[in-house]
N, C-alpha and C positions, 0 to 999 in steps of 0.2 A: 460608190461608196456610201450616199447615202441610204439604199436599201437596206444595206450592211448594221448602221448605226441601229437602222429603225426598226431591224429584226430584233436587234440584243438588246434593245428596250423595250420592246413587247414582251419574249422570252422571261425577263428578270421580272417585270413590271408584274406579270401573271403569277409567277412562283412566290412573289412573296405575298401577294394580295392571298393565294393559297394557304399561306403555312399558318397553322394553329398553334404551333408550338413555340418557342423562343429558344435558343442554343443558348447555353452559359459558358460564355467565353474568358472571362474572368477567374473564374473557378477550376481546382481542376478535380475532376470526380476521385472517388478515395479510391485507392491503389488497393488493390487485390495481391497477398502473395502469388507469384505465377511463377514458373519453372521455364525458364530461355531453351528452346527446343530450335533443334540445328536448320530446322529448315524455316524460323523466323530470319532466319539471317539474311538482311536485307543489299542484295548488290545493288541495287537503283532504287533510289528516291528523288524526293521533288525539294526544292528549296522551300524556306518557311516564308513567308509573308513579308516579311524584313529581315533583312541581315549585310550589316556591315555600310548603310544607309543606303543600299540598293531597296526599292521597293518591288518585290514579285508578285503579289496579286493579282489574278487575274491574268497569269503570262504559260505559257507552254513552258515548261522549264524540266531537266533533268538533272539527277545526279548521278555518277558512276562512282561506286564504292572501291576503289580496287583491291580493297584487302580480299573481299567476298566476291568477287571477278575469274572466274578460271579463262585467264588469256594467255600469253606469249607474251608478256612484258618488255623482255629484253630486243625486242627488234621490232616492238611496236604496232603489232599487228590490227590493225584498223577495224576490222571487219568483226574482231573477237571483241575488243576494247568496246565498242560500240554497238555491239550483238543486241541488245536491247533499247537500243535509240530508233525507233523507224525511220527512217528514208536518210540515212547519212550516207552517204556515195562517197569511196575509198577508192582514191587514184595512187596506183604504184606506178613511180617511176624515178624514187630516190634514192635506192640501195636498202635494201631491208635494216630496220634501227635507224635510219640518220631524221627521216624527219614525217610527221603526218600530212597528208593533203587531203583533205576531207572538205564536206559540203553538204548543204541540208536543202532539201525542195527545190531542188534544178540548179544552184550557182554552181560557180566555178569553182572548182576543188585544190586549184592550185596553190601549194603552199598556205592552205586554208583561207588565201587572202577575203574571202567573203567576208568572214568574219573579224571581231573586235577580238583578238587576243590576247589575255592576260596572263600572267603567272602572278599567284595571290594578290591579284586587283592592279596589279603592275602590268602595263600594256608592253606588249611586245613584238608589237608589229613591224619592221623592222624602220620603214616610215608612212607613215597614214597615207599620205599627200602623192608622195616622189615613187614610192612601190612597195605596197602596204603589205607582202608574202611576212611571213614570218623566217627568217633564216633563222633562231634561235633555237636550238635542240636538246634542252635538258633531257636527262635519263628516265623513262618513265617507271626505274625501281623509287625516285625524288617523290614521288608523288602520293597524297595520300586520298583524293579521288579529284575527279573531271566534273565542273560544272556547265551547263549549256544552257542557253537561255535563248528563245528564238527570237526570230526580229520584232516582235511586236513589242520587245523591252529595249527597242534601240536608244530611243529619246533619252535615256540615264547616262547612257556609259559612251553610246557612238552612234553617228549615223549609217552602220553597214545593213545592207540587205540579211546577211545571215545571220546577223545579233551577236551574241558576243559569248565566248568559249573561255575557259577559266580553270589553269590547271595550280591544285591546291598544292601544296609542298609541304609534306608529314612535319608536325611539329614537334620540339623540344621536348623532351621524357621531365617532365612536371614532378616525379617520385626520386629522382636522383640526380647527383652532381656531374656522373658522365656515365655514360653509355655508348657502346660502339657496338655497330650493326655491321652487318656483309654479307652481299648477296652475289653470288656469282653462280655464272651460266656457260655453260656447254653445248653447243650443236650442229646440226649440216653444216656442211661448205667453213667447216672450221672455226665457228661461231665463238669466238671467247668471249666473255664480258665479267670486269667485276665493279660492283659498286660497294663504297665505303664511308661509313657515316661513324658520326661522333653527336652525340647533343647532352644535355643536362640543363639544370636550375640549382641556382645558387641564389636565394634571396630575391630580390630584387631581377636579378640577372637570367637570362635563360638566354642557351645559343643551339645553334644545329650548321654542322657544315658537313659536306662531302666532297669525295675525289672520285673518277668516273675514269673506266677507258673499254672501249670495245675494239676488236678486230673479227672480220669476217670477209671470206674470199669470195662469198656472194654468188646466187645461183648460174649468173653468164659466166662465160669469160672474159676476163679484165674487167670485172666490177668489184675488185677487194675496196674496201671501206676498213679506215680507223678513225676512229671519235674516242674525244676528250669533254671533261667536262668536270667544272670544280664550280662552289656554290657555298657562301655564309651568309647567316643569318644572325643577327644581334640584338636582342629584348631586351626592352628596361621598361620596368614598372615604375613610376616614381610614385604614384600611389593609387588608389581602388579607382580612379578617374582620367589619368593622364598616362597613358604611354607610349611609347616611340622605338620602332623599326625599323633598322639599315639593315640591307641585303645588296650582297653582288655575287650577278651569277656570269657564268661564260662558259660557253661549248662552243666547239671546233668540232669539223670533220673532214677527210680528205676521201673523194669517192672518184676511184678509179671509173670514168664513164665510159661504159660498152659500145654504145652507137646506137642508132633506130636499126631497124628490121624493117623490110617492106615482106609482104605475104608470101611472097615464095618461100622466104630467109625464114619466115617463122613459122610454116608450116615443113619444112627440113628439119629443123634442129632450132628451138627456140632459146636455145643456152647459146648459140653462136654468136660470134662479137666483130660487128663492122667497124671497131674502132681500137686501137689500144696507147693511144696518145692524147686521151682526152681525160684531163681532170676537174673536177670542183670540189676549191673547198671555203667557206664559208668560218668567220672567227671572227664573234659576237661576246658582247658584254653587256650585260642589264644591271648598273646599280640603283638602288631605290633609298629612299627614305620615308617612314610613314609616321604622320603623328595622327594620334585618336586621342578627344580631350573628350570627355561627359562633361557639359555643362554642367546641367542639372539632370533631374529625372528625366525631363522633358526635351532636351536637345542635345545632340553629338554634333562633332565636327569631325573629318577626316582629311587631313591635305597631305598629299603625297606629290614627292619630288622625285623623278627620274628619268634612265636615259636611254637611248639603244647606240650603241658603240662598235665601230666594227669594221670586217668588210666580207667582200663574196666576189671570190675571184677565179678565175677560170682561164686554162688552157686548152685550147681543141682545134682539130680543124673541123669545120661549117662547114657540112655538105649532107647531101639527102643519102638515105641507107644503099641505093644504087651507086653512090661514087666511091670506087676503093680508095683506101689511104694504103699506096703503093711508094716504094723506093723509084725515084725515076735513075735508069738504065745510064743515062748520061752522065749527070751530078752524080751518083751513086749514093743520094741522099733523098730523103723524105722533102713533103712540101714545108714552106715554111706555116707553123701555126697561130689561132688567133688567139691573141690575149685578153681577157676583157677583166673589168676591177671596177665592183661599186664601193665606194666609201659613206658609211652609213654616220651621220651624226642628227639625231633626233632627240631632243628634248621637254617633257612634257610635266606641269603643273596642274594637278587634280586637289579642286576642292569641294566636298562635300557637307554639307549640314543636313540631317537629320531633326525635325522638330513635332512633337507627337501634341493634340491638343485635342479638347473636347467642344463638342459641339451637342452639347444639352448632357445625356447620359452617355452619347456615343463617341468612341474615338476614334478621331483621324490621324493622319500622318502627312506630313510633307517631307520633302526632299529636294533639294536645290543646289546650283553650286556653276562651278565651272571649270573647261577645262582648255587650259593655253599649250598650244604646238609652235615651237621653233624648230623647223628641222632644215637640212643640207645635206641632200644626194650628191655625192658631184662622181660622174658616169664616166671612166675613161675605157672606152671599146675601140676595136679592131688596131688594137697595138699590132706589128709584123715580130711574132713570138718566133723561137727556136727553131732546127730539124728536130730537135730531139724526141726521147719518147720518154721523160722521165717528166714529174709534176717542176715545171720552170716555167716560171713568170719573165724569165728576163728579154728585153726586146733588143732585136739584133739593126733595128733603125731606131732611132730618137722618135717621141713623139706618138699621141695616138690620134684615129682618124676621126673618132668623137671623144670630145674632150669638154664636158659641162656639166653646171652644177645646176641644179631644181629647189631652190629655196623657198621653201611656203611657212608663214606666219596665220596662224589660226586662233580663233579664241570661239569657244563653244557655249553659250549658257541657257541649260535646263532649267526646269520645275515641274514634278509629277505632286500630284498631291490624292493621300487613298481618301475617300470619303465612303465612310460608314452608312450608310441609306436606313440600314436596319442593324440588326446581330449576323443577321444572316448575306446580306447584300451590300458588297462593296463596289464601288464607281472610281476607276484611278483614271484623270486625265494629265496629258502631260504636254510640254512645247518643250522645244530646241530652237535657238536661236543659232546657225555658225557663220561667221565672216571672217574671211581672211584672202588670202593671196598667192598665188604660186608664182613664181618667175624665174626662166630661165637665160643663162648666161654660158656663154663658151665660144666653143668653135669643132666646125662640122664640116672637114676636109674639103668633101666632096659637093657640099650643099653651102654653095656661094651667092647664087642666081636669085633663088627665090625666097622671100621673106617670111619667118615660122612662127608661129605661134610664141610670144616671149613672156604673154601672162595672163595665168587666167584664174577669174575672180572666183570665190565661193561664198555666196551669200545666198542664206534657206533659212526661211521660218516651217519649221518639221512640226504636225499636231499628232498628237495621236489618242485614245482612251481604250484601258482596259475594262474588263470587268469581271467579278467572279461572285458567285453565289452558291451557299452551304447548301446541299440536299442535307443533311445530316450530319454526322459525326465526320465519317469516312468519305464521302462521295462529294465531289465540285462540278460545279458548270462553270466554264470561263472563256474567254473571249474577249477579242478586240482588235482593234486595227491601226497603224499605227503607219508615216511618212518613213521615207530613206531615200540615199540618195548616194551615190557613189562618184566620187571626184575624178575629173579626166586625169592620168598618171604619166609619169613620164616617158611610156615605152609609147603612148597614144598620140604624143606629137612629134617623135623622132626617125623621118624616114629613112627610109631602106636604101634609097637610092635617089640620085638625079631625076628619076622620072616619076617621083611620088611627090606629090605635095597635101600639104595640113589644112584644112580647113584652120582658118583664125577666129571662127568664132565657135570653136568645139563645146558642147554641151556636157553638162555633169549629167550621168544617168538618176534619175532619179521616179521614186515610183512610191509603192505604199505595201505594206504584208498583212494579212487581214488572217485570222482565225478563229473556231470558234471549235469547242470540246469540252469532252465531259471526261475525267477521272474521277480512281478514288478505288475503294475496296470491296467484294460483295462477299456475302456468304464467308467469310473471315477469312479467307483462303485464296480469294480471286480477283487479284493486282489490275487495274487497268488503264490506258488512258485511248480515248479515239477520238481524233477532230477531225476540220478541215481546213483546207487553206488556200488562200490566194495569194500568192505574188505579183505585182503589176511594175513592169520594170519598160520605162520609155528612155529614150535616146540610147538606144546600145550604138556604138563602135563599131565601121566597117570602110570598106571598099568602094569606092565606085570606079567606072573606066570614064572617063572627060576627054574634050577635045580642045585645045587653044585655036588661039585666032586661026593661026596659018592649018588648024587640021590637024598637028600634030597629038595624037592620043600619050594620056598618062595618068597613072592613079591616085586618085585624092580619096583621103580620110575623112570621113567625116560620121557623123550621127546619121546611122542607117537605116533606124525602124524600130521599134515597138516588142514587147515580149508580155506573154501572160503564162503564169502557173497555177493550173489548180490540182489540186490534191487530197488524196485523204491518208491518213497518218494514224495507226493501231497498232498498241501495245497489250499485249491479253497475258499474264503469266496466272499459273493455280500449280500453286503448293501444297503437298498431301501426306501424310503418313501414311507408310509402308508398314512397319513394324514397330515397335516401342523407340528403335532408336536408327530405324533407315526411313531415311523421308525420299520422295522426288519432286520434281517439279516440271512441268511444259509449258515453253512462252514459243510467241509469234512478236514477231518486230516489222510488221508490213508498212510498206507505203505504194500508194499509188499515186504516177504522174501524168499530166496533160501538160506538157507544157510546147508551148507555139509561137511561134511570130504571127501578131495581129497586122502587123505592115513593115515595108521596107523592100529593100533591095539591094543587090551586091552583084560584083565584079566576077562575071565566068572566066577571065582572065582577056577575052575580046569584046567583049560588051557586058551590059547590067541588067538581070534577072530579075523578077520579083519572089520575093521568098514569104509572101504573105499565104497561112494555113502551113506551113514548113514546120519541122518540130526543131526544139532546139539543140543545139548538136550538145553531145555525152550527157543527154538526160535520159536515165531507161525509163519507159514505164514502171516497172515496178521493182523494187526492193525489197528483197525478204528473207528474214534470217530466224531462222527454228529449231531450238533445241529442246534437250532433256539434259537437266540437273538430277544427279544422284549425292546424297548428303548421309553418312554415314558416321559420327562423332567428329574425329575431326579429319575424317577423309572427305572429298569432293571431288566429281567431276561432271562435264559438260563435253555434250555431242553437241554440233553445229551445224547445221544446214541452212548456205548463204545461196541465195540466189539472183542475179542482175539480167535482167531483159537487154536487148539489144539498143545499141545508139547507132547517130551518125556522128560526124567528125565534123561535119560543117554545116554552115546555113542552108545550101546547096540540095543537102542533102545524096552526097555522093554515093552511090552503091557501090558501084567497079571502082577499087583502088587502082592508082596509077602505078607504072613501073617502081617510083619511088614510096610509093604505100604510105605517103604525106595526108590522104585522107580517103575516107572510104566506109566500109559498112564496120561497127565493131558486135561481134556474136556474144550473145550472151550466153553466161557462164555459170554455173552450181558450184559450188566447194564444201565439202566436207572438213571440220577440224574437231578433234578430240583434245583437251586439256584437263588435267587433274590438278590436286594440290592435296597434301597432309600435314595439319597443322598440331604441335603438339602445345600443352598450356604454357611450357616452358621459353625454350629458346631457339627451336630447330623448326621450319617450314624447309617443303620441297616443293616444287613446283615441278610437273613434266608434259609434254604431251607432242601431238603428230599434227601439222598442219599440211593443207591439201594434201588428205588421204590418198586418194585416187590418183595423186600425180596429175591432175588437169593441166593442160597447156591452153594458155590464156590468156589476154591482155586487157585491160580496164579502158583507155581509150588511148587516142591518135591526139598528141601534142602539135599544136599550131608553131611555136617558140621553145625555148629550153625544154627539156635537153637537147631536143632538134624533132620536126618533124619526122613521122613513122611509126612504127609498134615498136614497145616496148613490154616483152614480157612481163607477166609475175613468175615470183619464186613457185616451184614446182615444190614437191612434198620433200617436207624439211620436219625434223625432231630438235628435242632439248629438253634440258635437263639444267632446273634451277634450284639451289639449294641457300640456305639465307639462315644464318645465325646472329641473335641479339645478346649481348652480356650487359 
């Protein structure tokens, strides 16, 4: 770490001493009359140095402008949405259009839970300390843009290794008192979706609301999904300095889970189903109230109170792919299914203050504040369900095998200051203090002898520093390093059986993010962002085989080792005119990751084996997305080629899969997509496309828990047409 700091300091100091000119950052250049051409439309941009009391200078970040992106937004095709952000790993496992599962820099993509996930700056992780996945699934049609800040910015908004992803809802129409918009899509597998929104402004009051509904039969047999979502936003501008915003979002979907496959099943027919009676359904509400108050020209505050409330329910026969779900000839019925219900009650208060001040003639900015969370996750699992075939949470025997609460109270204090050393160079040190406790209470019927961890303390002092140097008006050198941690969560401390014991001294994962890069524009048409990163991740969790005093073996869940990921991220885009009205653009978004365990050992089932030097599971060496954009007046299209290299599914780097398909090698895959859009200047837009043009049969990873160990095939070739009107 210290060498990274030294390198940053030497580079910045050298550049500063060599600078012979001074940038005028306080005055705007004289604007000349220009003609906005199609190729100048920006689909990928960067955040300003300060926005909504967040300081972004010196941090790697991207903004995806959805209106300028050719992608299938109806089913949230991740590789298309994030095609120009290098290193985004997309995990397909939850049915088309239901939820985005993404990660960056070799982290775990399950429900994007390595990110601090937000909607309009409001946290939507279901329970940051109990189960940090996001089950809230708003329609992509409702968003204007997606902001992504990588891990070095985590001190301001959370301690997550992955950083922050923020989905920004469309704004109310400021020119009319009433506007209506309808976005409707039809596509393969009987896809039908309809998004209908109203918005407007009247004097100091503005509003935005939508209703959404979607159905799809899915690519595989028994993979239907039905989704609905509602949202309302109310804004009141008291005066130029004070505004109040209230929001309420709700999403619900029911997914018919087709079950995992093993390798022979996948090779025979990836659309087959091993389960016809499994279902999953989250129903989530996200209310919030936000006060923005500018105290003076130099100082403003932001106060956000919010919550995540709702349930995550499933009923299924939970077994490996090679275990059939058949009718018992003696009873004439299926086996009883397992019913699991999570109940989320997460409350957050976030206070932020931004103050601008001068040191001599140079301006500096300080952001500080606190985040208080009070969460209660109730997990009811192993309920004995019916032998039926529909979605039914009825229990045939009272009570659950596990009925426990995981309660967390945590406060985090943070501060970051952007010091402007000179007009070109800014240094931003920061600190975050985390202090809280998570307590588990309740009953596990099968586990009455061995003690469980009943309390976990979260106490950290996290530090970091970032810096940027303006090479000129278009190009910037940036870098930073920031500590991060991931708390021990609910599933980590719950034993699967009486033969498993949990380390009462489990440690939260801890480490740091570091990055160094350069971004900007060259020759007016070449946009680029090229950087290097490292993630150091200590105290990874796993299981060992131990013996008690009698010689009886048991599995022991504990911290098993450390890992390190080094990588390169490169985005290059060149847009150029072909004729006066025809424009083209070429881009590549490519990352290389070398992710390995630096120490540790895990159980092979009968003994413990070292994993030092092994590859981290589900981390490809290469993720590369490359494309061609064509723009002609209101018409645009994108041809996208995506490549993801092979991965392993477990720390032992198992190659040959067992009969269940639960672990093993995941082959590399290449996908071609074509998307197009036509926009008029008035009220009409049409989108259409073909995803997976050559009908590639592939899967992205083999999960170890939900939705079940094994292979979950990704969608084959599919088409869609979207028609939008706005009046």
